[in-house]
N, C-alpha and C positions, 0 to 999 in steps of 0.2 A: 504494500499500499504506500502510496506517495504521501509526503507531508507527515502530519502527527496522527498516529493510529490511536485507538482506545486506550492501548496500553501506556502510550506516552501521556495522554490526559490523565490517567490515573496516577502516574508518577508526578506529574505537575501538581495535582490535588494533594497528594501525600506530602510532597516537599514543601507545599505552601504553608503547612502548620507551623506554628511557633514551637520551640522546644519548651516543654513543660519543665519547670524548675521547682522541685519539691521544697515547700516551705517547712522549716522546723516547727514541730508540733509544741504548742504551749500546754503543758499538763494542766495547769491551773485553769486556763480557759476552757479546755476540754472538760474538765470535771464540772465546771460551772454550767457549761452548755448541757451536759448530760442531766444535771440536777434540775435545770429550769425546764428541760424538755418533759420532765416527769411533773412539773408544777409543784416541786418540793421546796420548802423553805431550808435555810441552813440547819435549823433544828431538826427538821424531819429527816433530812439526808444524813446528818450526824447520827441520829438515833438508829436509822436503818443500817448504817455502816458500823455502828458501835465504836464511834470516835467522838472525842469532844468537840463541841461546836467551834471552840477557838482553834483547834487543830485544823478542822476542815476549812475554816476561814483563811487560815494562813497558807494552806495548800492552794486554794482557789486564787489567792492574790500573790502567789509566788514567793511568799515569805519563808518558806520551809520546803525541803525536799523530803518527801514522805518515805518512810522505810518500806521494804518489800512487804512487811507484815500489814502495814497501813494501806498499801496498794491492794493487797488481798482482801482487806475488809472493805475498802471502797468498791472493788468489783463485785463482791458479794451483795453489798448493800444496793447497788445499782443494777444487780441482775445481769452483768456482763462478765466476759472474761478479762483477765488482766491485760493481754495484748490490745483488747478493744479500747483501753484507756489511752493507748498511744497511737491509735489508729483514726485519721480524720474521716469523717463521713463522706462518701463518695456521691450519693444520689439523693441526699435529702434537702438540697436546696435548688430552687428554680433559678436559673441564671438569665432567662429572659432573652436568649439570643434570637435574633430575627434578621432574615435577609430577603429582600424583595427584588426580583429581577422582572422588569416590565418586558412586555412582548418585544422581540426584536433587539433588546438590549443586552443579551448575553455575549460573552466573548466568543468569537467564531474561530473554529479550527477545520479548515477544510482538508479532506483527503480525496483520493481518486475515487473512493467508493461511498464516502459518507461526508455530509457537512455538518459538523458538531457545533452546537451552541451551549456553552457552559453556563449553567444557572448557579446562583448563590456563590459566584466566583470569589468574592472578597471575604467570605466567611472562613476564618481560620480553624484548624483542627477540626475539620468536619469528619463525621464517621460515615457519611455516604457522598457520593458524587452524583448529582443530578444533571442531566444534560438532554437537550433536545436534538434529534438528529434528522437530517433529510437524507433519504436513502436514495443514493444515485445509481448503485450498482444493479444490474439487471441479470447478471449471470455469475455463477460461482467461479468461473474462470478469471474474473476480474480481480480476485483476491489471491494474495501471495501466501496461500495456505491458511490454516485456522487462526482466528483471533482466540487467544486464551490468556488469562491472567488470575491473579489470586482473588478470593472473595466470592460473593454471590452477586447476582444481577436480577433486576426486575425490568421488564420491558412492556410498554403499553402502546398500542397503535393508536395514533391521533387522527391521521387521515390516509387515504389510499389502502393498498392491499400489499402484504409483504409475504415473504416465504422465509421462515426460520429454519436454517440448517444447523444441526448439531451433530457432534461426533458419534453419539451412541444412539440417536433416534432417527426415525424417518423425517424427512422434511415436513413442516407444518405450515399450512396456508392461514394467515390470520389477517382479519379486517378490523376497521375502526371500532374501538372499544374492547377488543380482544387483549389479552395480557398473558405474560409468561414469567416464571420465576426459576432460575436455574443456576447451577453451579458453574461459575465462570471459568474454572480450571478445565472444564469441558470444552473442547473446540467449538466455536460457534460463529455464524455469519448470517447476515440478513440481506435479502435482495428484494427489490421493489418489483411486483408483477402487475401493477396497474399501469395505465398509459401515462399517468404523472408520477413524479417522485413522491413516494410515501414519506410521511413523517412519523416519528416515534419518540416517546419518552423513555429514556433509559435511566436507571438508578442503580449505581454500582457501590457495593460496601467498601469501605477503606480500612476496616479492621480485621 
């Protein structure tokens, strides 16, 4: 394929993410967050953990480093494991990320067989790569072998009629509104079988 193929687009999307730097965990802040998540006062949490209120207050305010025995009491009182005291929550906060791409304003990457329009291009650290594609190819001979890459892929036909070729299945003819979800490590190609170029939405996982 000439130009940038889908594998190149996926590399671009993966490389565009910023490198995440792990922030050191503040144990006191973590304990306070866990206590407040349970709607407990200092007195209630201290009683649950079998610690003095003043001790728990000093731990939360970073005024003392708890002994391992105190950590075990805290974990038992909060009904979690000791390692969870030192593990920041991963999915309990909504970050409110949003990216809007108006029609025709996505970044274009043309190849001999497809014309790709990247969507949500400027959103970093994406876990999915969404893009709209105009299918130019009319025959499998136009491809330089199978397209294959890591991850899974979702395809949705927007206009026209396509034929989805995959390495392990018979070709499938698909029309507007049809969709397919498949393992992208399996060889796959799409050709348009309608008089006009078909358009499809592709969403590829990046993790």
